[in-house]
N, C-alpha and C positions, 0 to 999 in steps of 0.2 A: 253480514255481507262478506263474501270471500274475496281473496286478492284478485281473482279473475274479473270481478265486477267493477274494480276500480279503474280510473283513467290510467292509460299506459305510463304516464310520467310518475304517478304515485306508485305504481307497481315497481318501477325501476328504483325508486328511493327505498322502498321496503326491502327489495332484494339486496340493494347495496348495504343496508344496515344489518342484513342477515348473512353477509358474506362469510365464507369459511375462513377461519384463522389460518394464515399461511406465513411462512418465513418470507421476509423481504430482504432483497439484496440492495445495498447502496455502495457506490464507488466514488472515491475522491482521488483526483489526479493532482500531483505536484511535480515540479521540475527542478532539476539541479544540474550544475556543471561539475564534472570531475575528470581527472586524468587517470590513466591506467596503462598497463601493457600486459600482453600474454607472453610470458618469457620464452616458451618453447614452441610458439606458433610458427608454421611454415611460411607465413605470408607477412603482410605489412603490420599486422597486429602485434608483432614482436617489438615494434618501436614504441617509444613513449608517445602517447597521443591522448586526446580527450574527446568527450562527448557531451552533448546536451541531453542528459538522461531525463526520462519521465518515469514516474512510478504511480501506479494505480493501486489503491488499497480498497479491496472489496470486503465489506462486513455483512453478516447476516444477523437477523434477529426479528423478533416480533415488533410490530409498530406499537409504540408506547401509547397507552390509552388513558393514563392517569389524568383526570380533570385538573386543569389549572397549571400543569407543568409547562415550562417553556418548550420542552421537547415533545409535548403531546402531538401525536400524528406522525412522529419520526421514529426511525430506528436509533439514530444518534444525530445530533446536530452536526452538520458538515463542518462548522467552525471548530468543533471539538475534534473531529477526525483529523483535520489539518493541523491543529495545535499539537496533538499527540505525535503525529508523524514527524513534524518539524523538531520537536523536543527530543525524540528518541532516535531519529535517523537522519532526516534531510539536512538539518543544520550541521551535523557532524560530517556528512559526506560532501556537502556543497563546497565547491572550490577547493577540494582536497585531492590528493593523489592517493588512489586506492591501490595498494601494493601487496603482493603475496609475500608472506614471511620468508619463503624459500628463495625469493629473488634477491639474493644477497647483494649483487652489485648495485641495484637500484635502491634497496634499503639503506645501504651504506652511503650512497650519494645523497639521498634525501635527508639522512641524519646529519649530513655535513652542512645543510642549509639552515641558518638561524631562523627560528620561529616558523618553519615550514609546516603547513597543514597536511599531515600524512595520516592515513588510516591503514594500519597494518592488519592484513587478513590472514586467516589460517588456510585459505583456499586461493587458487588463481582467480583473479577478478573477471571472470567471464560473465555474461549476462545471466546464465543459469545459476552460477554460484552466488552472484550478487542478489538475485531474486530470493534464493534460499536464505541467505544471510539476513536480508531485510525481513522476510517472514518470521525468522527466529527472533529477531530483535523486537518486532512489533506485536507478535502474538500475545505476550503477557501484558502489553500496554493497554489493550482494549478490553476493559473490564465490563462485566455484566452489571452495570450500576442500577438499572431499573427493573431487574428481574425479567428482562425481555430476551434472554438467551443470546445476547450479543457475543459474537466471536468473529475473528478474521477468517475469511474463506479463501482469499486469493491475493497474492501480490503479483502484479504484472510489471515487469521492469523493461522499459524500452531503452535499448542502446542507441538506436536510430529510429526514425519514423517507420522504417520497414522491417526492423528486427527487434524481437522482444522474447522474453522468457516468462512463463507463468509458473509460479510455485503455488500449488493448490492443496488445501487441506485434504488429507486422504487417508 
């Protein structure tokens, strides 16, 4: 009996089980608070201020098919995506002041504060540069543990709900 002779619901199940292997994209969003300034900006961003940042980490890979694994049916467990992002980036940047190494007055001021949480960057902390820095930090952290071609594809960093930068593998 061919597939055409089967009931439509059985045909759908058979087609689903014969689906083409594709890469899957998954995204995890985390939020953190941080201060910064853009030292040479022509507007208000030259002043010390802060944001409720959001970061979205998008990973690609094959869906894990190994029978009996906790991650079966996933690209990666979202709990692991979050844990790695927090360990490598979010916990370091949360409630910190993100400052450009070349912004000497602010670097000196922050250094004078006992136990201040400061992250000194080699670039001006714009949304674009922070997205690139986050991508560079996180890229080696997401390993292809299950042979499913796992890798980071994009970091989207929201400076505000209406303004963000995407750093995309390319």
